N, C-alpha and C positions, 0 to 999 in steps of 0.2 A: 571343123577341125575334129579329128578323132584322137582321143587320148587313150593310151594303153598302159596298163600297169602289170608288172610281173617281176619275177626274179631272174636276173641274168645267169644263165647256166653254161654259156659257151660263146665263143666268137672266133672269127677267122678273117683274114684280109687277103686281098689280091692287089698286087701292084699293077696299076694301069697307066704306066708312063708318068705323066705329071699329076695324076689323080690316084686315089686309093678307094677300092670298093671294100667296105666294112660290112661283114655279115654278123648279126647278133642273134643269138638264140635265147629265148626266155620262156618261162612257164608261168601260168597264172594260178596253179594250184599244186599241191603236193601229189595229187593223183596224176596230173599231167607229167610231173617229174618222174614218178614211178613207171609210167608207160613210155618214157623216153619220147614224148610227143611235144617238142618245143614249137613255139611260134617263131617264125623267121622274119627278120627285118633286114633290109639291105639299104645301105647309104653310100652315096658317092661323095667324096670330099677331096679338096686339094690337099697336097702334102703339108702345106702350111697350116690348114685347119686341123689336120691330124696331129701335128706337132703341138699346136696350142691346146687341143683337147688332152693329149697325153700329159703335157706339163701341168695342166690344171688338175687332172686326176691324181698325179703324183703329189702335188702340193696339198690337196685336201685330204689325202690319205695319211699325211704325216710321215711318209717314208722319204728316203733320200733317193735322188736319181741314180740309175745304174750307169756306171762308167765303163765304156768299152776300152779294149786295148790292154797293153801290158802295164802292169803295176811297177812302179819304181822300187828300188831296193828298200827305201825307208818305209814305203807303204806295205811292202811284203813283210817287213819285220814288225811294224807297229800297227798294222791293220789300217 
């Protein structure tokens, strides 16, 4: 098993039907960050795995989930 450590500096995703391709960019040093020379990792996951990961990251961040759609009149008035 290979273990990599670094700071996450970017990501992108590509919808692949019932799966998602997740591309992560990381750097191992501040020098690599200055040179804009990230290491790239690509992962394929199901959309269910992506949702579980996303919910987990939101939960441990202490932030509340983002709600899409129109806000009701009470929410617009009172936040």
